[in-house]
C-alpha positions as CSV (number, residue, x, y, z in Angstrom):
1,M,138.8,28.0,162.9
2,P,137.3,31.3,164.1
3,D,134.7,31.1,166.8
4,A,132.1,33.2,168.5
5,R,133.8,33.8,171.9
6,S,134.0,37.4,171.3
7,P,131.2,39.9,170.6
8,T,131.0,41.5,167.2
9,R,132.2,45.2,167.5
10,P,129.9,47.2,165.1
11,T,132.3,50.3,166.0
12,P,135.8,49.4,164.9
13,P,138.6,49.8,167.5
14,P,140.8,52.8,167.5
15,W,143.6,51.5,165.3
16,Q,141.3,50.5,162.9
17,R,139.5,53.8,162.7
18,F,142.9,55.5,162.3
19,S,143.8,53.2,159.6
20,Q,140.4,53.4,157.8
21,S,139.9,49.5,157.8
22,V,137.5,47.4,159.4
23,V,138.4,43.9,160.7
24,L,135.6,41.6,161.7
25,S,137.4,38.9,163.6
26,A,135.0,36.7,165.7
27,A,131.9,35.1,164.3
28,L,128.8,34.4,166.1
29,L,126.3,31.7,165.5
30,L,122.7,31.0,166.3
31,S,121.0,27.8,166.1
32,A,118.1,25.7,166.7
33,C,116.9,22.1,166.8
34,S,113.3,21.1,167.2
35,P,111.1,18.6,168.9
36,Q,109.7,17.4,165.6
37,P,108.0,14.1,164.8
38,A,110.0,11.3,163.3
39,A,108.3,11.6,159.9
40,A,109.8,14.0,157.6
41,R,108.3,17.5,157.4
42,A,108.4,19.9,154.4
43,A,109.2,23.6,155.0
44,P,106.1,25.8,154.8
45,E,105.4,27.7,151.7
46,S,106.2,30.8,153.6
47,L,108.0,31.5,156.9
48,S,106.3,34.7,157.4
49,P,103.8,33.5,160.0
50,L,106.6,31.9,162.0
51,V,108.7,34.9,161.8
52,K,105.8,37.2,163.0
53,K,105.2,34.9,165.8
54,V,108.8,34.6,167.3
55,L,110.6,37.7,166.2
56,P,109.2,40.2,168.7
57,S,111.0,37.8,171.4
58,V,114.4,38.3,169.8
59,V,116.5,41.2,171.1
60,N,119.7,43.0,170.1
61,I,122.3,43.6,172.8
62,A,124.7,46.2,172.9
63,I,127.5,46.3,175.3
64,T,130.3,48.9,176.2
65,E,133.5,48.0,177.8
66,T,136.1,50.4,179.1
67,V,139.8,49.2,178.0
68,S,143.1,50.8,178.6
69,G,145.4,52.0,175.8
70,G,147.6,49.0,176.4
71,D,144.7,46.6,176.0
72,V,143.6,48.3,172.8
73,L,147.1,48.0,171.4
74,G,146.9,44.3,172.0
75,E,144.3,44.3,169.2
76,I,146.7,45.6,166.5
77,P,147.9,42.8,164.3
78,P,151.4,41.6,165.2
79,E,152.4,42.4,161.5
80,L,151.4,46.2,162.1
81,R,152.9,46.8,165.5
82,D,156.4,47.9,164.5
83,T,155.4,49.7,161.5
84,P,154.9,53.4,161.0
85,L,151.3,52.9,161.3
86,G,151.5,51.1,164.7
87,R,154.1,53.6,166.1
88,E,151.8,56.5,165.2
89,F,148.8,54.7,166.8
90,R,150.7,54.3,169.9
91,R,151.7,57.9,170.0
92,R,148.1,59.0,169.6
93,F,146.1,56.5,171.6
94,G,148.5,54.6,173.8
95,N,147.8,56.6,177.0
96,K,144.0,56.8,176.6
97,R,141.2,54.7,178.0
98,E,138.8,53.6,175.4
99,Q,135.1,52.7,175.2
100,V,134.8,49.6,173.1
101,A,131.3,48.8,171.7
102,G,130.2,45.2,171.0
103,A,126.9,43.7,169.9
104,G,125.2,40.2,170.3
105,S,121.8,38.8,170.2
106,G,119.3,37.3,172.8
107,F,115.9,36.1,173.4
108,I,113.2,36.7,176.0
109,I,112.1,33.4,177.8
110,D,110.0,35.1,180.3
111,S,107.6,38.0,180.1
112,T,109.0,39.8,183.2
113,G,112.1,40.5,181.1
114,I,114.3,37.4,181.6
115,I,116.8,37.0,178.5
116,V,119.2,34.4,177.5
117,T,122.3,35.1,175.4
118,N,125.9,33.9,175.2
119,N,128.4,34.4,178.2
120,H,131.0,35.9,175.8
121,V,128.6,38.7,174.8
122,V,128.2,40.1,178.3
123,D,131.0,38.7,180.3
124,H,133.3,42.0,180.4
125,A,130.4,44.5,179.8
126,D,130.4,47.8,181.8
127,K,127.0,48.6,180.4
128,I,124.4,46.5,178.6
129,V,121.5,47.9,176.6
130,V,118.9,45.8,175.1
131,S,117.0,47.0,172.0
132,L,113.4,45.4,171.3
133,T,111.9,44.9,167.9
134,D,109.4,47.8,168.8
135,G,112.2,50.2,169.1
136,R,112.4,50.4,172.8
137,Q,115.9,50.4,174.5
138,L,116.2,49.0,178.3
139,A,119.1,48.8,180.5
140,A,120.0,45.3,181.5
141,K,121.7,43.6,184.3
142,V,123.5,40.1,184.5
143,I,121.7,37.6,186.6
144,G,124.1,34.8,186.2
145,R,126.8,33.5,183.8
146,D,128.5,30.2,183.1
147,E,131.7,30.3,181.1
148,L,131.7,26.4,180.4
149,T,128.7,26.2,178.6
150,D,128.9,29.9,177.2
151,V,125.3,30.8,178.6
152,A,124.3,34.0,180.4
153,V,120.9,35.4,181.8
154,I,120.2,39.0,181.8
155,K,117.2,41.0,183.0
156,V,115.4,44.2,181.9
157,Q,112.7,46.1,183.7
158,S,109.5,46.8,181.7
159,N,106.3,48.2,182.8
160,E,104.4,45.7,180.7
161,P,104.7,42.0,179.8
162,L,107.2,41.4,177.1
163,P,106.8,38.9,174.3
164,S,108.5,35.7,175.0
165,V,109.3,32.3,173.6
166,T,109.4,28.7,174.9
167,W,112.0,26.0,174.9
168,G,111.9,23.1,172.4
169,D,113.6,19.6,173.1
170,S,116.8,19.5,171.0
171,R,117.0,15.9,172.0
172,K,114.1,15.2,169.6
173,A,115.8,17.1,166.7
174,E,117.2,15.1,163.8
175,V,119.6,15.9,161.0
176,G,117.6,17.4,158.1
177,D,115.1,19.2,160.3
178,W,114.4,22.7,159.3
179,I,115.5,25.5,161.5
180,L,114.9,29.4,161.5
181,A,117.9,31.5,163.0
182,A,117.2,35.0,164.2
183,G,119.5,37.7,165.5
184,N,121.7,40.7,164.8
185,P,124.2,39.9,162.2
186,F,126.7,42.7,161.6
187,G,124.6,45.0,163.7
188,L,121.4,44.6,161.5
189,G,118.8,43.9,163.9
190,G,115.7,41.8,163.4
191,S,117.3,39.5,160.7
192,V,116.3,35.9,160.0
193,S,117.9,33.0,158.0
194,V,116.5,29.6,157.3
195,G,118.4,26.2,157.0
196,I,118.6,22.7,158.4
197,I,120.4,20.8,161.0
198,S,123.5,19.5,159.2
199,A,125.0,17.3,162.0
200,E,124.6,16.5,165.8
201,G,127.1,16.0,168.8
202,R,130.0,18.1,167.4
203,D,133.1,18.5,169.5
204,L,135.1,21.6,168.7
205,G,137.7,21.2,171.6
206,S,136.4,24.3,173.2
207,G,135.5,22.7,176.3
208,P,134.5,19.5,178.2
209,F,130.7,20.1,177.4
210,D,131.1,20.4,173.7
211,N,127.8,18.8,172.0
212,F,127.0,21.3,169.3
213,L,124.3,21.2,166.6
214,Q,125.8,21.9,163.2
215,L,123.5,24.2,161.2
216,D,123.9,25.4,157.5
217,A,121.6,28.5,158.1
218,P,123.8,31.7,157.4
219,I,125.1,32.9,160.7
220,N,127.4,36.0,161.0
221,P,129.1,38.3,163.6
222,G,126.4,39.7,165.8
223,N,124.2,36.5,165.7
224,S,125.9,35.2,168.8
225,G,123.4,34.4,171.7
226,G,120.4,34.5,169.2
227,P,117.8,31.7,169.2
228,V,117.4,28.9,166.6
229,F,113.8,27.9,166.1
230,N,112.1,24.9,165.0
231,M,109.2,25.1,162.7
232,D,106.7,25.2,165.7
233,G,108.5,28.3,166.9
234,Q,110.3,26.7,170.0
235,V,113.9,27.5,170.8
236,I,116.2,24.4,170.3
237,G,119.5,26.0,170.1
238,V,121.6,29.1,170.9
239,S,124.2,30.4,168.6
240,S,127.9,30.0,169.5
241,V,130.5,29.4,166.8
242,I,131.0,29.4,163.1
243,V,133.8,27.8,161.0
244,S,135.1,30.3,158.3
245,P,138.2,31.4,156.9
246,T,136.9,34.9,156.5
247,G,134.9,35.3,159.7
248,A,131.7,35.4,157.9
249,S,129.1,32.6,157.0
250,V,130.2,30.0,154.7
251,G,127.5,27.7,155.6
252,I,128.9,26.0,158.7
253,G,127.8,27.2,162.2
254,F,127.3,25.6,165.6
255,A,124.5,26.1,168.3
256,I,124.5,25.0,171.9
257,P,121.4,22.6,172.1
258,S,118.3,23.7,174.1
259,E,118.6,20.6,176.4
260,A,121.8,21.9,177.8
261,V,121.0,25.7,177.8
262,S,117.6,25.4,179.5
263,R,119.1,23.4,182.2
264,T,121.9,26.0,182.8
265,V,119.4,28.9,182.7
266,A,117.2,27.2,185.2
267,Q,120.1,26.8,187.6
268,L,121.4,30.4,187.1
269,L,118.0,31.7,187.7
270,S,117.6,29.7,190.9
271,K,121.0,30.0,192.4
272,G,123.1,32.5,190.2
273,S,125.9,30.1,189.5
274,I,126.2,26.5,188.4
275,E,127.2,23.6,190.5
276,R,128.2,20.4,188.7
277,G,128.7,16.9,189.7
278,W,132.0,15.1,189.9
279,L,133.3,11.6,190.3
280,G,137.0,12.3,190.7
281,V,138.4,10.1,187.9
282,A,140.3,10.6,184.6
283,V,139.0,8.7,181.7
284,D,140.2,7.6,178.4
285,D,138.3,6.4,175.3
286,R,139.7,3.1,174.4
287,D,138.8,0.1,172.1
288,A,137.3,-1.5,175.3
289,G,135.2,1.5,176.1
290,V,135.3,4.5,178.4
291,T,138.1,3.3,180.7
292,I,138.9,4.7,184.1
293,A,142.6,5.8,183.5
294,S,143.2,7.1,187.1
295,E,141.2,8.5,190.1
296,D,141.5,10.9,193.0
297,R,142.0,8.6,196.0
298,A,140.0,11.1,198.2
299,G,137.3,11.5,195.4
300,P,133.8,10.1,195.4
301,A,134.4,7.3,192.9
302,A,137.4,5.9,194.6
303,K,135.6,6.1,198.1
304,A,132.7,4.1,196.4
305,G,135.0,1.3,195.1
306,V,135.5,2.3,191.4
307,R,139.0,1.3,190.3
308,A,141.4,2.2,187.6
309,G,140.9,0.0,184.7
310,D,137.2,-0.4,185.1
311,V,135.2,0.3,182.0
312,V,132.2,2.5,182.5
313,V,129.2,0.9,180.9
314,A,126.3,3.2,182.1
315,I,125.2,6.1,184.5
316,N,121.9,5.5,186.2
317,G,121.0,3.0,183.4
318,D,121.9,5.2,180.6
319,K,124.5,4.0,178.2
320,I,128.0,5.7,178.2
321,E,129.8,5.6,174.9
322,S,132.4,8.4,175.2
323,S,134.4,10.3,177.8
324,R,132.5,13.4,177.0
325,G,129.1,11.6,177.4
326,L,130.4,10.4,181.0
327,I,131.4,14.1,181.9
328,R,128.1,15.4,180.8
329,A,125.9,12.7,182.5
330,V,127.9,13.3,185.9
331,A,127.9,17.1,185.6
332,V,124.1,17.3,185.5
333,V,123.8,15.4,188.8
334,P,123.6,17.9,191.8
335,P,126.3,17.5,194.2
336,G,125.5,15.3,197.0
337,N,123.2,13.2,195.1
338,S,123.8,9.5,194.4
339,V,124.4,7.9,191.1
340,T,124.7,4.2,190.0
341,V,127.9,3.7,187.9
342,T,127.9,0.5,186.1
343,V,131.3,-0.9,185.2
344,R,132.8,-3.8,183.6
345,R,135.6,-5.4,185.4
346,Q,137.4,-8.5,184.3
347,G,134.3,-9.6,182.4
348,R,131.7,-8.9,185.1
349,I,129.2,-6.2,185.2
350,I,129.1,-4.3,188.4
351,D,126.7,-1.6,189.7
352,I,128.5,0.9,192.1
353,P,126.5,3.6,194.0
354,V,128.5,6.8,194.2
355,N,127.7,9.9,196.1
356,V,128.5,12.6,193.6
357,G,131.0,15.5,194.7
358,R,131.2,19.1,193.6
359,R,133.1,19.6,190.3
360,P,136.3,21.8,190.9
361,S,136.1,24.8,188.3
362,D,139.2,23.8,186.6
363,Q,138.4,20.0,186.6
364,A,138.2,18.4,183.0
365,A,137.8,14.9,184.1
366,G,134.6,13.2,185.3
């Protein structure tokens, strides 16, 4: 399953230039879900008015990254490394440092130049240049990044206000809703595609906060970090991953819901980093429900009286149906705040107040 954790590189790496072949390896995706009414809505006769409204806020992001010859060698497929081609490449390029180009997408959420994209688009960048739809190119700097949700915020300086878009509520989106995806597929800026939301709540195993929207809009390498709009022109998702045997679109793509992205962006803008809540427990999805398998004796939950074997029913009154749901519900609580953990213990329902701790960066449990 290819994913969009690496930005598309419109300029092929050295070994590819040397062998006259181009390998597009990672696929990036753009998605959106919309706060639409429960009643079914037909797509408009033309999407041109919507495109004209939102496209000026969509940007292309070009990055350059300096890598050593040894790092570049790592990109040669294993089957080529011991061939005459691989040996000749090492002879000619092995001791050089290379400027590797990458490309992705993003969108402006504030007229002062605040732009949202994927973390993997900019996380190793030495230089970031943003191209606007009017042809201007502006240098950008990273404001904050979050690897766990694959969200990054960058900023450009402009002498005049920039066109921006607003967030929609992905929680109100439904399977079958129309979406418009925009971005920079294969380095072709200012591109849009249309489709529907195919499914919700997808877990691809890429991290503890997986909760993707599945889309059928054509998404390709370079779309990563771009917005997905509802028919009201609001952003309800951000491209992240596609599933494809070739690396190009086969009609299955995944987007990070706006409900998660907007919350992460707000924290990055205010603090520059993310602090997540933590209970200090390991949980299992069993027939009985989300069960506490073990706990950190010095953790917040153990101190409050939560026990191994308890089945978590709700957090602050919101029903918990999976371990992923528990992790997400606790993670959004600022450390130091209190939550009510409702558990079922020996047939009894018990409400336990827990003072939430700070989630360790490598902690995968609740």
